[in-house]
C-alpha positions in Angstrom: 0.0 0.0 0.0 1.2 3.5 -0.8 2.6 5.2 2.3 1.3 8.6 1.2 -2.2 7.4 1.7 -1.5 6.2 5.3 -3.5 8.2 7.9 -1.8 10.0 10.7 -1.8 7.7 13.8 -2.0 10.7 16.1 -5.1 12.0 14.4 -8.3 11.0 16.1 -10.9 9.6 13.8 -14.5 9.2 14.7 -15.7 5.8 15.5 -18.6 6.0 13.0 -16.4 7.2 10.1 -13.8 4.5 10.7 -16.5 2.0 11.1 -18.0 2.8 7.7 -14.6 2.7 6.0 -13.9 -0.6 7.7 -17.2 -2.0 6.5 -16.4 -1.1 2.9 -13.0 -2.8 3.1 -14.5 -5.9 4.6 -17.1 -6.1 1.9 -14.3 -6.3 -0.6 -12.8 -9.2 1.4 -16.1 -11.0 1.5 -16.4 -10.6 -2.3 -12.9 -12.0 -2.7 -13.7 -14.9 -0.5 -16.8 -15.6 -2.5 -14.8 -15.8 -5.7 -12.3 -18.3 -4.1 -14.5 -20.2 -1.6 -13.2 -23.3 0.0 -15.8 -25.3 -1.9 -13.9 -24.7 -5.1 -11.7 -27.7 -5.9 -8.1 -27.0 -5.4 -5.8 -27.3 -8.4 -2.7 -29.3 -8.1 0.5 -27.5 -8.5 1.7 -28.0 -12.1 4.9 -30.0 -12.4 7.9 -28.3 -14.0 7.7 -28.9 -17.7 10.5 -30.0 -19.8 11.7 -28.2 -22.9 8.7 -28.3 -25.3 9.4 -30.2 -28.5 8.9 -28.8 -31.9 5.3 -27.7 -32.7 3.2 -30.8 -33.4 -0.5 -31.6 -33.4 -1.7 -31.0 -29.8 -3.5 -33.7 -28.0 -6.6 -33.0 -25.9 -4.6 -33.4 -22.7 -2.1 -30.7 -23.8 -5.0 -28.4 -24.7 -6.6 -29.0 -21.3 -3.3 -28.1 -19.5 -3.0 -24.9 -21.6 -6.6 -24.0 -20.6 -5.8 -24.5 -16.9 -2.6 -22.4 -17.2 -4.7 -19.6 -18.7 -7.3 -19.9 -16.0 -4.6 -19.7 -13.3 -3.1 -16.6 -14.9 -6.5 -15.0 -15.2 -7.1 -15.8 -11.4 -3.9 -14.1 -10.4 -4.7 -11.0 -12.5 -8.1 -10.8 -10.9 -6.6 -11.1 -7.4 -4.1 -8.3 -8.2 -6.9 -6.1 -9.5 -9.0 -6.8 -6.3 -6.0 -5.9 -4.1 -5.4 -2.6 -5.9 -9.1 -1.8 -5.6 -9.1 -2.5 -1.9 -6.1 -0.3 -1.3 -7.7 2.5 -3.3 -11.0 2.2 -1.5 -9.4 2.1 1.9 -7.4 5.2 1.2 -10.4 7.1 0.0 -12.4 6.1 3.1 -9.7 7.2 5.4 -9.3 10.5 3.7 -13.0 11.1 3.9 -13.1 10.2 7.6 -10.2 12.5 8.4 -11.9 15.4 6.5 -15.1 14.8 8.4 -13.3 14.8 11.7 -11.5 18.1 11.0 -14.7 19.8 10.0 -16.5 18.9 13.3 -13.6 20.0 15.6 -14.6 23.7 15.6 -18.3 23.1 16.0 -20.4 21.3 18.5 -18.8 18.3 20.1 -20.3 15.1 18.8 -21.0 12.2 21.1 -20.0 8.9 19.9 -20.7 5.4 21.1 -17.9 3.8 22.9 -15.8 1.5 20.7 -13.8 -1.5 21.7 -11.5 -1.5 18.7 -8.9 1.3 17.9 -8.0 2.6 14.5 -4.7 0.8 14.7 -6.4 -2.5 15.1 -8.5 -1.8 12.0 -5.5 -0.9 9.9 -3.7 -4.0 11.2 -6.7 -6.2 10.0 -6.5 -4.6 6.6 -2.8 -5.3 6.4 -3.3 -8.9 7.3 -5.9 -9.4 4.6 -3.7 -7.7 2.0 -0.8 -9.9 3.0 -3.0 -12.9 2.6 -4.0 -11.8 -0.9 -0.3 -11.3 -1.8 0.3 -14.9 -0.7 -2.6 -16.1 -2.8 -1.3 -14.3 -5.9 2.3 -15.6 -5.5 1.3 -19.1 -4.6 0.6 -21.9 -7.2 -2.6 -23.0 -5.5 -5.7 -21.2 -4.3 -5.4 -20.4 -0.6 -8.4 -20.8 1.5 -9.7 -17.5 3.0 -9.2 -16.9 6.7 -12.5 -16.8 8.4 -12.4 -15.2 11.8 -13.9 -17.2 14.6 -17.4 -16.3 15.6 -16.6 -15.8 19.3 -13.9 -13.1 18.5 -15.3 -9.6 19.0 -14.5 -8.1 15.7 -16.4 -4.9 16.1 -16.6 -4.2 19.8 -17.4 -0.6 19.2 -20.8 -1.4 17.8 -23.8 -2.0 19.9 -25.6 -5.3 20.1 -28.4 -4.1 17.8 -25.9 -3.2 15.1 -24.2 -6.6 15.5 -27.5 -8.3 15.0 -28.3 -6.3 11.9 -24.9 -7.0 10.2 -24.9 -10.8 10.9 -27.8 -11.6 8.5 -26.2 -9.5 5.8 -23.0 -11.5 6.0 -24.9 -14.8 6.0 -27.0 -13.7 3.0 -24.0 -13.1 0.8 -23.7 -15.8 -2.0 -21.0 -18.4 -1.3 -19.7 -18.5 -4.9 -21.3 -21.8 -6.2 -23.4 -20.0 -8.8 -20.4 -18.1 -10.1 -18.5 -21.3 -10.3 -21.2 -23.1 -12.2 -21.6 -20.2 -14.7 -17.8 -19.9 -15.1 -17.4 -23.6 -15.6 -20.3 -23.7 -18.0 -18.9 -20.8 -20.0 -15.5 -22.5 -20.1 -17.0 -25.8 -21.2 -19.2 -24.2 -23.9 -16.3 -22.1 -25.2 -13.9 -25.0 -25.3 -16.3 -27.4 -26.9 -17.8 -25.0 -29.4 -14.4 -23.6 -30.2 -13.0 -27.1 -30.7 -16.0 -28.0 -32.9 -15.7 -24.8 -35.0 -12.0 -25.4 -35.3 -12.5 -28.9 -36.5 -15.2 -27.8 -39.0 -13.0 -25.1 -40.3 -10.1 -27.5 -40.7 -12.3 -30.0 -42.6 -13.6 -27.2 -44.9 -10.2 -25.6 -45.3 -8.4 -28.9 -46.1 -9.4 -29.3 -49.8 -9.0 -25.5 -50.4 -5.6 -25.6 -48.8 -4.6 -28.6 -50.9 -5.8 -26.9 -54.0 -4.1 -23.6 -53.1 -0.9 -25.5 -52.4 -1.1 -27.4 -55.7 -2.0 -24.2 -57.6 0.9 -22.4 -55.9 3.3 -25.2 -57.0 2.0 -25.1 -60.5 2.2 -21.4 -60.6 5.8 -21.4 -59.3 6.8 -24.2 -61.7 5.2 -22.3 -64.6 6.9 -19.1 -63.6 10.3 -20.9 -63.5 9.7 -22.6 -66.9 8.6 -19.3 -68.4 11.6 -17.6 -67.1 13.8 -20.4 -68.3 12.2 -20.4 -71.8 12.3 -16.6 -72.0 16.0 -16.6 -71.1 16.7 -19.4 -73.6 14.6 -17.6 -76.2 16.6 -14.4 -75.7 19.8 -16.2 -75.9 18.8 -18.0 -79.0 17.5 -14.8 -80.5 20.8 -13.1 -79.9 22.7 -16.1 -81.2 20.4 -16.3 -84.2 21.0 -12.6 -85.0 24.7 -13.1 -84.9 24.4 -16.3 -87.0 22.3 -14.5 -89.5 24.9 -11.8 -89.9 27.6 -14.3 -90.2 25.6 -16.5 -92.6 24.8 -13.4 -94.7 28.5 -12.6 -95.1 29.3 -16.3 -95.9 26.5 -16.5 -98.5 27.5 -13.3 -100.1 31.1 -14.6 -100.4 29.7 -17.9 -101.7 27.8 -16.1 -104.5 31.2 -15.1 -105.8 32.1 -18.7 -105.9 28.8 -20.6 -106.7 30.4 -24.0 -106.2 30.9 -23.3 -102.5 27.3 -22.4 -101.9 26.1 -26.0 -101.1 28.8 -26.6 -98.7 27.9 -23.4 -96.9 24.2 -24.4 -96.6 25.2 -27.9 -95.4 27.5 -26.3 -92.8 24.7 -24.2 -91.3 22.1 -27.0 -91.4 24.5 -29.3 -89.6 25.4 -26.6 -87.1 21.7 -26.0 -86.4 21.1 -29.7 -85.8 24.1 -30.1 -83.6 23.2 -27.0 -81.5 19.5 -28.0 -81.1 20.0 -31.7 -80.9 18.0 -32.1 -77.6 15.2 -29.9 -78.9 14.9 -31.9 -82.1 14.9 -35.2 -80.1 12.2 -33.9 -77.8 10.1 -32.7 -80.7 10.5 -36.1 -82.4 9.5 -37.9 -79.2 6.3 -35.9 -79.1 5.5 -35.6 -82.7 6.0 -39.2 -83.8 3.6 -40.8 -81.3 1.1 -38.1 -81.9 1.3 -38.7 -85.6 1.0 -42.4 -85.1 -2.1 -41.9 -83.0 -3.7 -39.7 -85.6 -2.9 -42.2 -88.4 -4.4 -45.0 -86.2 -7.6 -43.1 -85.5 -8.0 -42.1 -89.2 -7.5 -45.7 -90.2 -10.1 -46.9 -87.8 -12.6 -44.3 -89.0 -11.9 -45.1 -92.6 -12.5 -48.8 -92.3 -15.6 -48.3 -90.2 -17.1 -46.1 -92.9 -16.4 -48.5 -95.8 -17.4 -52.0 -96.7 -17.1 -54.5 -99.5 -20.1 -54.4 -101.8 -21.3 -55.7 -105.2 -21.4 -53.2 -108.1 -24.4 -53.9 -110.3 -23.4 -53.5 -114.0 -26.7 -53.3 -116.0 -26.7 -52.9 -119.8 -22.9 -52.2 -119.6 -23.4 -49.4 -117.1 -22.8 -49.4 -113.3 -26.2 -48.5 -111.7 -25.2 -48.8 -108.0 -23.8 -50.8 -105.2 -25.6 -53.5 -103.2 -24.7 -55.4 -100.0 -25.6 -58.8 -101.5 -27.4 -60.4 -104.5 -30.8 -60.7 -102.7 -31.2 -56.9 -103.1 -30.8 -57.2 -106.9 -33.4 -60.1 -107.0 -35.9 -58.0 -105.0 -35.2 -55.1 -107.4 -36.0 -57.3 -110.5 -39.3 -58.3 -109.0 -40.2 -54.6 -108.5 -39.2 -53.8 -112.1 -41.4 -56.6 -113.5 -44.3 -55.5 -111.4 -44.0 -51.8 -112.2 -43.4 -52.3 -115.9 -46.2 -54.8 -116.4 -49.4 -53.4 -117.9 -51.5 -56.6 -117.8 -52.8 -56.4 -114.2 -56.4 -57.4 -114.9 -57.4 -53.8 -114.2 -58.1 -52.7 -117.8 -60.7 -53.8 -120.3 -58.7 -52.7 -123.3 -55.5 -54.3 -124.6 -52.3 -52.3 -124.2 -49.2 -52.5 -126.3 -46.7 -54.4 -124.0 -43.8 -54.7 -126.4 -41.7 -52.2 -124.4 -42.5 -54.1 -121.2 -41.6 -57.5 -122.7 -38.3 -56.0 -124.1 -37.5 -54.6 -120.8 -38.4 -57.7 -118.8 -36.2 -59.9 -121.2 -33.1 -57.8 -120.4 -33.2 -58.1 -116.6 -29.8 -59.7 -116.4 -26.8 -58.0 -114.8 -23.2 -58.8 -113.7 -21.4 -57.9 -110.5 -18.0 -56.7 -109.6 -16.5 -56.5 -106.1 -15.8 -53.0 -104.9 -14.8 -51.1 -101.7 -17.3 -48.3 -101.1 -18.5 -46.2 -98.2 -21.7 -47.1 -96.4 -23.5 -44.1 -97.8 -23.0 -45.4 -101.4 -25.0 -48.6 -100.8 -28.4 -48.8 -102.5 -31.6 -50.5 -101.6 -33.9 -52.5 -103.9 -36.1 -49.5 -104.7 -33.1 -47.4 -105.9 -31.7 -50.2 -108.0 -35.1 -50.9 -109.6 -35.4 -47.2 -110.5 -31.9 -47.4 -112.2 -32.9 -50.6 -114.0 -36.1 -49.1 -115.3 -34.3 -45.9 -116.3 -31.9 -48.0 -118.4 -34.6 -50.3 -119.9 -37.4 -48.0 -121.0 -37.4 -44.6 -122.5 -40.8 -43.2 -121.6 -40.3 -43.0 -117.8 -41.4 -40.5 -115.3 -41.2 -39.9 -111.5 -44.5 -40.7 -109.9 -46.0 -42.3 -106.8 -46.9 -45.9 -106.9 -50.0 -47.2 -105.1 -49.8 -50.7 -103.5 -52.7 -52.6 -101.9 -51.6 -55.5 -99.7 -48.2 -55.4 -101.6 -49.8 -55.6 -105.1 -49.1 -52.7 -107.5 -52.3 -51.0 -108.6 -51.2 -47.9 -110.5 -49.0 -44.8 -110.3 -50.2 -41.2 -109.9 -48.3 -38.0 -110.5 -48.9 -36.6 -107.0 -48.9 -38.6 -103.7 -51.3 -36.2 -102.1 -53.9 -37.0 -104.7 -53.7 -40.7 -104.0 -54.0 -40.2 -100.2 -57.0 -38.0 -100.8 -58.8 -40.8 -102.6 -58.5 -43.2 -99.7 -59.4 -40.5 -97.2 -62.6 -39.8 -99.1 -63.5 -43.5 -98.9 -63.2 -43.5 -95.1 -64.7 -40.0 -94.4 -68.4 -41.2 -94.2 -67.4 -43.4 -91.2 -65.3 -40.9 -89.3 -68.1 -39.0 -87.6 -69.8 -42.2 -86.4 -66.5 -43.7 -85.2 -65.8 -40.6 -83.1 -69.3 -40.6 -81.6 -69.3 -44.3 -80.7 -65.6 -44.6 -79.8 -64.3 -47.1 -82.3 -61.5 -47.1 -84.9 -62.1 -47.2 -88.6 -59.6 -48.0 -91.3 -58.9 -50.4 -94.2 -58.6 -54.1 -93.9 -55.8 -54.0 -96.5 -52.5 -52.2 -96.1 -52.1 -49.2 -98.4 -48.5 -48.2 -99.4 -47.2 -45.2 -101.4 -43.8 -45.7 -103.1 -42.0 -42.9 -105.0 -40.0 -43.9 -108.0 -39.7 -44.2 -111.8 -42.7 -45.6 -113.6 -43.6 -46.1 -117.3 -45.5 -43.2 -118.6 -48.5 -44.8 -120.3 -52.2 -45.1 -119.6 -52.0 -48.6 -118.3 -49.7 -47.4 -115.4 -50.3 -43.7 -114.9 -53.8 -42.9 -113.6 -55.4 -39.8 -112.4 -57.1 -39.5 -109.0 -60.6 -39.9 -110.5 -59.8 -43.2 -112.1 -58.1 -44.4 -108.9 -61.2 -43.6 -106.8 -63.6 -45.2 -109.3 -61.5 -48.4 -109.3 -61.1 -48.6 -105.5 -64.9 -48.3 -105.1 -65.6 -51.0 -107.8 -65.6 -54.8 -107.5 -62.6 -56.9 -108.2 -63.1 -60.3 -109.9 -60.5 -62.9 -108.9 -60.2 -66.4 -110.4 -58.7 -69.3 -108.5 -58.1 -72.9 -109.6 -59.6 -75.4 -107.1 -59.1 -79.2 -107.1 -62.2 -81.0 -106.1 -62.3 -83.7 -103.4 -64.7 -86.5 -102.7 -68.0 -85.2 -101.4 -67.8 -81.7 -102.8 -70.9 -80.1 -104.2 -71.5 -76.8 -105.9 -73.0 -75.5 -102.7 -70.1 -76.5 -100.5 -67.6 -75.0 -102.9 -69.5 -71.7 -103.2 -69.8 -71.5 -99.4 -66.1 -72.3 -98.9 -64.9 -69.5 -101.2 -67.7 -67.0 -100.4 -69.1 -66.9 -104.0 -72.3 -67.8 -105.8 -73.4 -70.8 -107.9 -74.0 -68.4 -110.8 -70.4 -67.2 -110.8 -69.1 -70.8 -110.6 -71.2 -71.9 -113.6 -70.2 -68.8 -115.6 -66.5 -69.5 -114.9 -67.0 -73.2 -115.8 -69.7 -73.3 -118.6 -68.8 -76.8 -119.8 -68.5 -78.5 -116.4 -71.2 -80.7 -115.0 -71.5 -79.8 -111.3 -73.9 -82.7 -110.8 -71.1 -85.2 -111.2 -68.1 -83.7 -109.3 -65.4 -86.2 -109.1 -62.3 -86.4 -106.9 -59.4 -84.5 -108.5 -61.4 -82.4 -110.9 -60.1 -78.9 -111.6 -62.7 -76.1 -111.1 -62.2 -72.4 -111.7 -63.6 -70.5 -108.8 -64.5 -66.8 -109.4 -64.9 -64.4 -106.5 -66.0 -60.8 -106.5 -64.6 -58.5 -103.8 -63.7 -54.8 -103.4 -60.1 -53.6 -103.8 -60.3 -52.0 -100.3 -62.6 -53.0 -97.5 -63.5 -50.8 -94.6 -62.5 -52.3 -91.2 -64.2 -51.2 -88.0 -62.5 -52.2 -84.7 -64.8 -52.0 -81.6 -63.2 -52.5 -78.2 -65.1 -53.0 -74.9 -63.9 -54.1 -71.5 -65.5 -55.6 -68.4 -64.4 -56.9 -65.0 -65.2 -60.4 -63.8 -64.3 -62.7 -60.9 -61.7 -65.3 -60.9 -62.9 -68.3 -58.9 -60.6 -69.5 -56.2 -59.3 -73.1 -56.0 -59.8 -75.5 -53.1 -56.7 -77.1 -51.7 -57.1 -80.1 -49.4 -54.5 -80.8 -46.8 -54.6 -84.4 -45.4 -54.3 -84.5 -41.6 -53.4 -88.0 -40.2 -54.1 -86.9 -36.7 -57.8 -86.3 -37.4 -60.4 -89.0 -38.0 -61.9 -89.4 -41.4 -64.8 -87.0 -42.0 -63.0 -84.2 -40.3 -63.0 -81.0 -42.3 -61.9 -77.6 -41.2 -61.3 -74.4 -43.3 -57.8 -73.2 -42.6 -57.9 -70.4 -45.0 -61.0 -68.8 -46.6 -61.0 -68.6 -50.3 -61.2 -65.2 -51.9 -62.2 -64.7 -55.6 -59.8 -62.6 -57.7 -60.7 -60.2 -60.5 -59.6 -59.6 -64.0 -60.3 -57.2 -66.8 -61.5 -58.7 -70.0 -61.0 -56.7 -73.2 -63.1 -57.8 -76.1 -62.1 -56.6 -79.6 -64.7 -57.1 -82.4 -63.5 -56.6 -86.0 -66.1 -55.8 -88.6 -65.2 -55.8 -92.3 -67.8 -54.0 -94.5 -70.3 -54.3 -91.6 -69.9 -58.0 -91.1 -68.4 -59.5 -88.0 -65.1 -60.9 -89.1 -63.2 -61.8 -85.9 -63.4 -61.5 -82.1 -60.4 -61.4 -79.9 -60.1 -61.4 -76.1 -57.3 -60.2 -73.9 -57.1 -60.7 -70.1 -55.5 -58.5 -67.5 -55.4 -59.7 -63.9 -56.4 -57.1 -61.3 -56.4 -59.1 -58.1 -55.1 -62.7 -57.8 -57.5 -65.2 -56.2 -56.7 -66.6 -52.7 -56.9 -70.4 -52.5 -59.3 -72.0 -50.0 -57.3 -74.4 -47.8 -59.2 -77.2 -46.0 -57.8 -79.7 -43.5 -59.2 -83.2 -44.2 -58.8 -86.0 -41.5 -57.6 -89.4 -42.7 -57.3 -91.2 -39.4 -59.7 -94.2 -38.9 -60.7 -96.4 -35.9 -60.4 -99.7 -37.8 -57.6 -100.4 -40.1 -57.3 -96.9 -41.6 -58.0 -96.1 -45.3 -58.0 -99.0 -47.8 -56.7 -98.0 -51.2 -57.7 -100.4 -54.0 -58.4 -100.3 -57.7 -61.7 -98.5 -58.5 -63.9 -99.8 -61.2 -64.5 -98.0 -64.5 -67.4 -96.2 -62.8 -65.2 -95.2 -59.8 -66.5 -97.6 -57.1 -64.3 -99.6 -54.7 -65.0 -103.1 -53.4 -66.7 -102.3 -50.1 -65.3 -105.3 -48.1 -61.6 -105.7 -48.9 -61.4 -109.0 -46.9 -64.6 -110.6 -48.3 -64.5 -111.5 -52.0 -67.1 -114.3 -52.0 -70.6 -113.4 -53.2 -73.0 -115.5 -51.1 -76.1 -114.0 -52.5 -76.2 -112.0 -55.8 -78.5 -109.2 -56.8 -81.9 -110.3 -58.1 -84.5 -113.0 -57.5 -83.8 -115.7 -55.0 -85.9 -118.3 -53.1 -86.9 -115.8 -50.5 -87.8 -113.1 -53.0 -86.2 -110.1 -54.6 -82.7 -109.2 -53.3 -81.9 -105.5 -53.7 -78.1 -105.9 -53.1 -75.2 -108.2 -53.0 -74.0 -110.2 -50.0 -70.3 -110.4 -49.5 -68.5 -112.8 -47.2 -65.2 -114.7 -46.9 -65.0 -118.2 -48.2 -64.3 -120.7 -45.4 -65.4 -118.3 -42.7 -63.7 -115.5 -40.8 -65.7 -112.6 -42.2 -66.9 -111.4 -38.9 -65.1 -108.2 -37.8 -63.4 -107.5 -41.0 -63.5 -103.8 -42.2 -66.2 -102.2 -44.3 -65.1 -99.2 -46.4 -66.9 -96.5 -48.3 -67.0 -97.6 -51.9 -67.0 -93.9 -53.1 -66.5 -90.5 -51.5 -69.7 -88.8 -50.3 -71.7 -87.6 -47.3 -73.3 -89.9 -44.7 -77.1 -89.6 -45.1 -78.4 -92.3 -42.7 -76.9 -94.2 -39.8 -79.1 -97.0 -38.4 -78.4 -99.0 -35.3 -81.0 -101.8 -35.1 -81.4 -105.6 -34.7 -84.0 -105.9 -37.5 -84.0 -105.4 -41.2 -80.7 -104.1 -42.3 -79.4 -104.2 -38.8 -76.6 -101.7 -38.2 -76.6 -99.8 -41.5 -75.0 -96.8 -43.2 -76.4 -95.0 -46.3 -73.9 -92.7 -48.2 -75.0 -90.1 -50.8 -72.3 -89.7 -53.4 -74.0 -87.0 -55.5 -75.0 -87.2 -59.2 -77.9 -89.5 -58.1 -75.8 -92.2 -56.7 -76.1 -93.7 -53.1 -74.7 -96.9 -51.5 -76.0 -98.9 -48.5 -74.0 -101.1 -46.1 -76.0 -103.4 -43.8 -75.7 -106.0 -41.0 -72.5 -104.5 -39.5 -71.3 -105.4 -36.0 -72.9 -103.5 -33.2 -70.8 -100.5 -32.0 -68.5 -100.7 -35.0 -70.0 -97.8 -37.0 -67.4 -94.9 -37.0 -69.3 -92.3 -38.9 -72.2 -90.0 -38.2 -75.0 -88.4 -40.2 -73.7 -85.4 -42.2 -70.1 -86.4 -42.1 -68.1 -86.4 -45.3 -66.2 -89.7 -46.0 -63.5 -90.4 -48.5 -63.4 -93.4 -50.8 -61.7 -96.3 -49.0 -62.4 -94.9 -45.5 -63.4 -97.5 -42.9 -67.0 -97.0 -41.7 -67.6 -100.2 -39.7 -67.1 -104.0 -39.5 -68.7 -107.0 -41.2 -71.4 -108.5 -38.8 -74.7 -110.3 -38.7 -77.1 -107.9 -37.1 -80.7 -107.5 -38.3 -82.3 -110.0 -40.7 -79.2 -112.1 -41.3 -78.3 -115.8 -41.2 -74.5 -115.3 -40.9 -71.7 -112.8 -40.9 -71.7 -110.9 -44.3 -72.0 -107.4 -45.8 -75.2 -106.5 -47.6 -74.1 -103.9 -50.2 -76.5 -101.9 -52.4 -76.0 -99.4 -55.2 -78.9 -96.9 -55.7 -79.2 -94.6 -58.7 -82.0 -92.0 -58.9 -83.9 -94.0 -56.3 -83.7 -97.3 -58.0 -81.4 -100.2 -56.9 -78.8 -101.3 -59.4 -76.8 -104.5 -59.7 -73.6 -103.8 -57.7 -71.7 -106.2 -59.9 -71.8 -103.6 -62.7 -70.2 -101.0 -60.4 -67.6 -102.8 -58.3 -66.4 -105.7 -60.4 
């Protein structure tokens, strides 16, 4: 503490003034104690650190140690600031107390309460606290504050009332835990957030730093190369200028002696090669591979764009290139079709000499050639060239083909299309209103090319329309077979008896023999209108029933394990009408939902012997008593009267107790337990009008009940002799639509 601020010890200071100054100072001490309370964990004194190694990537422990060092340094600085503040405040309070004392000396004498503590004692207390603060600043650990004992009279000058008022204030001061929590939370957040931000920044910065480093290297390398090349260029330029001057002098001298001129040129060329040997070698190393690559690419492109082809030489002239001979054969067919005038379309005879001459010269020869792909021709182009070299009166026109057959040629393709559009136009409105598609049953094609310019080939639009709307007469040779009549032939070809008789005027249709040749004439249109009507509906798909045999359940047991669910499908029906008559109907199916099978558990366990599997008869019935194959009484009349069934027993005895099985699958309709008539009897309904009866079985042996479903071969009882019986046997009946039948016809 500065000595200039020390008060004069001889100067008397009022107890109240010194008391207020002392209170201010002690408040500072309590604040200091709150910052460094004994509840704060003490930090261990850091061990002396060795010489730090070269800067490397810091570990989390190193970073934590640095953070602690910074916190300790901050604590010392705070303590130093608190100490200076206490000294300043103490000096100011003393000065104020002294000035107040001096001002009251000349006036009325004030009466003060007696004090038990002198000014020197107060100053000594301040000195002790300041000394303790110095120790805390200079020490490596946080010193615990000195708390005066409660029984020591710190402020004896105060009254008991003042002491009671000050004690709650001291106790109400915060102990420092909140400050510690906030400080630690701030340090934690700052450390973690700072670490996270640093890590994110490093991750983001890494690629940019690498790129910047790479770019810097490239830039520096480029700069060095540019400088090197510029220096070399300047040197070469200077050398070149000097060489030019020297060469000029030598050449001028050589002109005086012309024979020495070649040697001078060779000298300078050799000198240039020797001086720039490395440059020429580098240029050759780069240029030669590049030139080879260019040549390779050009070679690949060339051979990909060319192919071997056949050159067609027709009438001594090359008319094009084709890929194979089939193209030429197709072209000759087109030529014959387009040059022919006898198509059955004309009523007058046309001079066909030009056509015959052209058709007789349709031979050509080939030669192998290497051509580009663009030079290959198709059959249409070859046929045009052939026609052009065969006939003189040719013209470019549009050929009309119906189902592949040539009809005519017209000058303008639009005129031909208009003709066919006009034929369909009356149906367009109705097709749009009723949502169906209208078109031609035949395919219509338009082919541009060269056609012979005469009336038999070249038509106008009016003639084409008239022909397309008229009937076409077609004649076909038919070989008769045994049983043919004029009616059956007419029905088979869709013609009339009158047309058949007109086409065969000398043939007797009343005596058609096998192998006779008959000309069949039919009348039809060139083009027929086809109407396509489409409709769709949704229908159910019935589920299937899957039976799962369960050997743990008795025969007749049935349980639905999974309910069946019908699926659904969309059925699209397409009706095709030709000239208003139904020609064909087609169905297509699209599944919407798959059906779910019904799964039924069927018991197969029996009480007596299980299920007997034997060979069924042609009508599907099994022998009802597998152990009894002797017929003791057949079906029909006997001495006692009419017998409705067949009695089965075992020859030599032993039939009693042998199993009785269901002859066919069905549902039990009657179960009788009696000692009269049929005795113990079972009646099974098999459906489709069939029933079977089993009588005279052993009492208590029947294993089925009414309504139970039994499988063929399932045991239903035992052979006995109950009811109207003379011995152990099985009475077996077959009933169809209420009438008994001879069982022999069903089970033999």
